[in-house]
C-alpha positions in Angstrom: 54.8 -32.8 -122.8 54.9 -29.7 -125.0 54.8 -30.8 -128.6 54.0 -29.3 -132.0 53.8 -30.0 -135.7 53.7 -27.6 -138.6 52.1 -27.9 -142.0 52.1 -26.0 -145.3 54.1 -24.9 -148.2 56.0 -21.6 -148.9 53.5 -20.5 -151.5 50.5 -22.6 -150.4 47.2 -21.2 -149.2 48.0 -21.6 -145.5 50.7 -22.4 -143.0 49.5 -24.1 -139.8 50.6 -25.6 -136.5 49.1 -27.7 -133.8 50.6 -27.2 -130.3 49.8 -29.9 -127.8 50.6 -30.2 -124.1 50.0 -26.6 -123.0 48.2 -26.6 -119.7 44.9 -24.8 -119.1 44.9 -21.3 -117.7 47.6 -19.7 -119.8 46.8 -16.3 -121.2 47.0 -16.7 -125.0 48.3 -13.2 -125.9 47.7 -13.1 -129.6 49.3 -9.6 -130.1 52.5 -11.0 -128.5 52.6 -14.0 -130.9 52.0 -11.7 -133.9 54.8 -9.4 -132.6 57.2 -12.3 -132.6 56.2 -13.1 -136.2 56.8 -9.4 -137.2 60.3 -9.6 -135.6 61.0 -12.7 -137.7 60.0 -10.8 -140.9 62.4 -8.0 -140.1 66.1 -7.5 -140.5 68.3 -5.9 -143.1 68.9 -8.0 -146.2 65.4 -9.5 -146.6 63.9 -9.9 -150.1 60.6 -8.9 -151.7 58.5 -11.6 -150.2 58.4 -9.9 -146.8 57.0 -6.8 -148.4 54.0 -8.9 -149.6 53.3 -10.9 -146.5 52.0 -9.5 -143.1 52.4 -12.6 -140.9 49.6 -12.8 -138.4 48.0 -16.0 -137.0 44.5 -16.9 -136.1 43.8 -19.2 -133.1 41.5 -21.9 -134.3 41.3 -24.2 -131.3 42.3 -24.8 -127.7 41.6 -21.3 -126.4 38.4 -20.0 -124.7 37.9 -16.4 -123.5 41.6 -15.8 -124.1 43.0 -18.6 -122.1 44.1 -22.1 -122.9 41.8 -25.0 -122.1 44.4 -27.8 -122.0 43.3 -29.0 -125.5 45.5 -28.9 -128.6 45.9 -25.3 -129.8 45.4 -24.6 -133.5 47.3 -21.8 -135.2 46.6 -20.7 -138.8 48.3 -18.2 -141.1 47.1 -17.3 -144.5 49.7 -16.6 -147.2 49.0 -13.6 -149.3 51.5 -14.7 -151.9 49.4 -17.9 -152.6 50.3 -19.1 -156.1 51.8 -22.6 -155.7 49.6 -24.2 -158.5 50.8 -21.5 -161.0 54.5 -21.7 -160.2 56.7 -23.4 -162.8 58.5 -26.7 -162.2 62.3 -26.4 -161.7 64.8 -28.7 -163.3 68.1 -27.1 -162.2 68.6 -27.8 -158.5 70.4 -25.3 -156.3 73.6 -26.3 -154.6 73.2 -26.2 -150.8 69.4 -26.6 -150.9 67.2 -29.7 -150.5 66.2 -29.6 -154.2 68.2 -32.4 -155.7 68.3 -35.0 -152.8 64.6 -34.3 -152.0 63.7 -35.0 -155.6 65.7 -38.2 -155.7 64.1 -39.3 -152.5 60.5 -38.5 -153.1 60.4 -38.4 -156.9 57.8 -35.6 -157.1 59.9 -32.9 -158.7 61.9 -30.0 -157.3 58.9 -27.7 -156.9 57.4 -30.0 -154.3 60.7 -30.1 -152.4 61.5 -26.4 -152.3 58.0 -25.4 -151.2 58.2 -27.5 -148.0 61.9 -27.2 -147.4 61.7 -23.4 -147.6 62.5 -21.4 -144.4 59.0 -20.0 -144.7 58.0 -23.0 -142.6 59.7 -21.4 -139.6 56.9 -18.9 -139.4 54.9 -21.5 -137.6 57.8 -22.6 -135.4 58.0 -19.0 -134.2 54.2 -19.1 -133.5 54.6 -22.3 -131.5 57.7 -20.9 -129.8 55.8 -17.7 -128.8 53.2 -20.0 -127.2 56.0 -21.6 -125.2 57.2 -18.1 -124.2 53.7 -17.4 -122.9 53.8 -20.5 -120.7 57.4 -19.8 -119.4 56.8 -16.1 -118.6 54.4 -17.3 -115.9 57.6 -18.5 -114.2 59.8 -15.5 -115.1 61.8 -17.4 -117.7 62.7 -15.2 -120.7 64.8 -15.4 -123.8 66.8 -12.8 -125.8 68.9 -13.0 -128.9 71.4 -10.9 -130.9 73.6 -11.1 -134.0 77.3 -11.5 -133.4 78.7 -11.7 -137.0 77.5 -11.4 -140.6 79.8 -12.1 -143.6 83.0 -11.9 -141.5 82.0 -8.6 -139.8 82.0 -9.2 -136.0 80.7 -7.3 -133.1 82.8 -7.1 -129.9 80.1 -7.5 -127.3 82.1 -9.3 -124.5 80.4 -8.8 -121.2 77.1 -7.7 -122.7 74.2 -8.4 -120.3 70.8 -9.9 -121.0 69.0 -6.6 -120.3 71.3 -4.8 -122.7 70.5 -7.3 -125.4 66.8 -6.8 -124.9 67.2 -3.0 -124.9 69.7 -2.5 -127.8 69.3 -5.4 -130.3 65.8 -4.1 -131.5 67.4 -0.7 -132.3 69.6 -2.2 -135.0 68.4 -3.2 -138.5 70.6 -6.3 -138.2 69.6 -7.0 -134.5 73.2 -6.4 -133.3 73.8 -4.5 -130.1 76.9 -2.7 -131.5 75.9 0.4 -133.5 79.3 0.5 -135.3 79.3 -3.2 -136.2 75.7 -2.9 -137.4 76.6 -0.3 -140.0 79.5 -2.4 -141.2 77.2 -5.5 -141.5 74.7 -3.5 -143.5 77.5 -2.4 -145.9 78.6 -6.0 -146.3 75.0 -7.0 -147.1 74.8 -4.2 -149.7 78.0 -5.5 -151.3 76.7 -9.0 -151.5 73.4 -7.8 -153.0 75.4 -5.9 -155.6 77.4 -9.0 -156.4 74.4 -11.3 -156.6 75.7 -13.2 -153.5 74.4 -14.1 -150.1 75.8 -14.0 -146.5 75.6 -16.2 -143.4 76.7 -15.4 -139.9 76.7 -16.1 -136.2 74.1 -15.3 -133.5 73.6 -15.8 -129.8 70.5 -16.8 -127.8 70.3 -16.5 -124.0 67.7 -17.7 -121.6 67.4 -16.5 -118.0 65.3 -17.6 -115.1 65.6 -21.4 -115.4 66.0 -23.2 -112.1 68.7 -25.8 -111.6 67.8 -29.3 -112.8 65.9 -28.9 -116.0 66.9 -31.8 -118.3 68.7 -34.9 -117.1 72.1 -36.7 -117.1 70.5 -40.2 -117.1 69.9 -40.7 -120.8 71.2 -39.1 -124.0 67.6 -38.2 -125.1 66.9 -36.2 -122.0 70.0 -34.0 -122.0 68.9 -30.4 -122.5 71.9 -29.2 -124.5 71.4 -32.1 -126.9 67.7 -31.3 -127.3 68.5 -27.6 -127.9 71.3 -28.4 -130.4 69.0 -30.8 -132.3 66.2 -28.3 -132.5 68.6 -25.5 -133.7 70.2 -27.8 -136.3 66.7 -28.7 -137.7 66.3 -25.0 -138.7 67.0 -24.3 -142.4 70.6 -23.2 -143.1 71.9 -23.8 -139.5 75.2 -25.6 -139.6 76.6 -25.4 -136.1 75.6 -24.9 -132.4 77.9 -24.3 -129.4 77.3 -23.4 -125.8 79.0 -21.0 -123.4 82.5 -20.0 -124.6 82.0 -22.3 -127.6 85.2 -22.9 -129.7 87.4 -21.5 -126.9 86.9 -24.9 -125.1 89.4 -26.3 -127.6 92.0 -23.7 -126.8 91.9 -23.3 -123.0 92.8 -25.6 -120.1 90.3 -26.9 -117.6 91.3 -24.3 -115.1 90.1 -21.6 -117.4 86.9 -23.2 -118.6 85.0 -24.8 -115.7 82.7 -22.7 -113.5 83.7 -22.7 -109.9 80.9 -23.1 -107.4 79.8 -20.6 -104.7 77.1 -20.6 -102.0 75.1 -18.0 -100.1 72.0 -18.2 -98.0 70.1 -15.9 -100.3 71.2 -17.4 -103.6 71.9 -21.0 -102.7 74.5 -22.7 -104.9 75.7 -20.6 -107.9 78.6 -20.4 -110.3 81.3 -17.8 -110.1 81.5 -17.7 -114.0 79.3 -19.1 -116.8 81.8 -20.5 -119.3 79.6 -23.6 -119.8 76.6 -21.6 -120.8 74.3 -22.6 -118.0 74.2 -26.3 -118.7 76.2 -29.1 -116.9 75.7 -32.8 -117.5 72.7 -32.0 -119.7 71.0 -30.0 -116.9 70.5 -26.3 -116.2 72.7 -24.9 -113.5 70.5 -21.9 -112.7 72.8 -19.5 -114.6 71.8 -18.1 -118.0 71.7 -20.5 -120.9 74.0 -19.2 -123.6 74.2 -20.8 -127.0 75.6 -19.6 -130.4 74.3 -20.7 -133.7 76.1 -20.7 -137.1 74.1 -20.0 -140.3 75.4 -20.7 -143.7 74.7 -18.3 -146.6 71.3 -18.7 -148.3 71.6 -21.2 -151.2 69.5 -19.1 -153.7 72.0 -16.9 -155.5 71.2 -14.2 -158.1 74.5 -15.1 -159.7 73.9 -18.9 -159.8 76.4 -21.7 -159.1 76.8 -24.6 -161.5 74.3 -27.4 -161.5 72.9 -30.1 -163.7 69.5 -30.1 -165.4 67.7 -33.2 -164.1 65.9 -33.6 -167.5 68.8 -33.1 -170.0 71.6 -34.0 -167.6 73.6 -31.1 -169.0 75.7 -28.7 -166.9 73.8 -25.5 -166.4 73.4 -22.7 -163.9 71.2 -23.4 -160.9 67.7 -22.0 -160.9 67.0 -18.6 -159.2 63.8 -17.5 -157.5 63.2 -14.3 -155.5 65.2 -14.6 -152.4 66.8 -12.9 -149.4 70.4 -11.8 -149.3 70.9 -12.4 -145.5 68.5 -13.7 -142.9 70.8 -14.0 -139.9 68.7 -11.4 -138.0 65.5 -13.3 -138.7 67.2 -16.5 -137.7 68.0 -15.0 -134.3 64.3 -14.6 -133.7 63.6 -18.1 -134.9 66.2 -19.6 -132.6 65.0 -17.5 -129.7 61.6 -19.0 -130.0 62.7 -22.6 -130.9 64.9 -22.8 -127.7 61.8 -21.9 -125.6 60.0 -24.9 -127.1 62.7 -27.2 -125.9 62.8 -25.6 -122.4 59.0 -25.9 -122.2 59.4 -29.6 -122.9 61.8 -30.3 -120.0 60.0 -27.8 -117.8 56.7 -29.6 -118.1 58.4 -32.9 -117.8 59.7 -31.7 -114.4 56.7 -29.8 -113.1 53.9 -31.0 -115.4 50.2 -30.7 -114.6 46.9 -30.2 -116.4 46.5 -26.6 -115.2 48.7 -23.6 -114.6 47.8 -23.6 -110.9 48.9 -27.2 -110.5 52.2 -26.5 -112.2 52.7 -23.5 -110.0 52.3 -25.6 -106.9 54.8 -28.2 -108.2 57.2 -25.4 -109.1 57.1 -23.7 -105.7 57.5 -27.0 -104.0 60.7 -27.6 -106.0 62.1 -24.2 -105.2 61.5 -24.9 -101.5 63.4 -28.2 -101.9 66.3 -26.3 -103.5 66.4 -23.9 -100.5 66.6 -26.8 -98.1 69.4 -28.6 -100.0 
């Protein structure tokens, strides 16, 4: 089973991850992993921290001569902005952040909370997710993401294909495939920056190449859409996840929402539409997985909201530290990598083995079974 754990604080010396369950024989493409980290650092609306850091990981274990050995993989990133011991304690928690409840729960002060609760932690999730991508690309499974909305500015991208997302999203500073919407989103971010405010938005992640049957209907903890939703909601500032046509399920009748089934000798069973986003009964259908993720605005505002000083108990403005204005583009990269972790889990559950060759044999056997069904 593919599994990982991250460690480290926002301004600590290191961020690290241990990735366990990767079979032997996978090419550990370090430039690819670091490219994913660079994508996460990009996007219009980022703050000064990303000008300081150059996120690149070292592989510390589990790889020999460029290929995985089957042992746990160690990933290590050194923070250039390492100053946690010199940073002041904070007594005015920020509304919308983990500050207050984290302090009440652990009792070690707000600084200890915000350093670990920071979205800086997602750097290592992306590194782990990029490792999952390297596994899945051996089986022609790939992911893409793009931004649909920022601060109420939406892009009309109905009918956009996976390949168009891959080609056009990187050309935009907000990772949106619509050039006109991108400019409007940037203007909205500039307005928020001027007003000392922050913005959230909506993004979409797609995955193509999954065979039918990943995940399971037999138990809630094995349903793939539930696993994906939980993983997405665990990312800082994510407040909602939908699949396929999303909120339109509440508006349309069943005749307009369910995907009719077709069959051909070449394709086998397939869907005439993909309203459900590639998952039925907690299992992949063979169509593209399509999921949308809602991000709330960042909770650190240059024009602070009201708070209470935990020392004096007096009403004051919340604390402010250097922060971004909008990170919806960066979140799209994070979600794109996190979803591949969850797909790797169910993929290895289905086809697992100790080596890439063993998994390839299992996978080809299953594809043959599908052809004969």
